[in-house]
C-alpha positions, -999 to 999 in steps of 0.1 A, spaced: -1 0 0 11 35 -8 23 61 19 -2 88 30 26 114 22 25 108 -14 1 124 -35 -17 98 -58 -32 104 -92 -67 90 -101 -54 57 -116 -31 50 -86 -56 58 -61 -79 34 -77 -54 7 -79 -48 9 -42 -87 8 -37 -89 -23 -59 -59 -40 -38 -73 -29 -4 -108 -40 -15 -97 -74 -25 -79 -79 9 -113 -68 25 -135 -94 7 -109 -121 10 -106 -117 48 -142 -114 49 -147 -148 33 -120 -162 58 -140 -149 88 -171 -166 76 -154 -199 85 -131 -189 112 -152 -161 133 -131 -164 162 -98 -158 148 -85 -127 165 -56 -119 141 -78 -123 110 -103 -98 128 -77 -73 134 -66 -76 99 -102 -71 86 -104 -40 109 -72 -24 95 -79 -33 58 -116 -21 62 -104 12 77 -80 18 51 -105 13 22 -128 39 40 -99 64 41 -93 56 3 -127 57 -5 -133 93 12 -98 105 -3 -111 95 -39 -146 110 -35 -130 145 -23 -105 143 -52 -124 129 -80 -160 122 -69 -177 94 -52 -173 58 -65 -203 47 -46 -233 62 -31 -221 55 4 -192 82 -3 -215 107 -20 -214 131 10 -178 131 13 -170 158 -16 -167 188 7 -198 203 -15 -231 214 -4 -245 201 -36 -254 165 -46 -222 155 -68 -231 120 -73 -241 124 -110 -222 156 -117 -188 140 -123 -177 113 -151 -173 78 -135 -139 64 -141 -152 41 -167 -168 70 -185 -137 91 -193 -124 94 -226 -85 85 -230 -83 66 -197 -77 80 -162 -51 109 -153 
């Protein structure tokens, strides 16, 4: 995972969100069959928190990826439909 100090462009930030999201999903499946594993639960808390941070950062910089982050845009208006989604941008991501 990338350091907080380093500025991320949109493509790098999406890549880190994808990586952390994979870890969240993977550990979630593990916890379904190992619900008392303290180390796994601690890891889940760490990666889930990191994912929330990254999703909030992305929403503030580029617009929300999910409706859950629609209020994280530092705006008084509804930005959910005002920006192009990453897959709608011509020429790829920055």
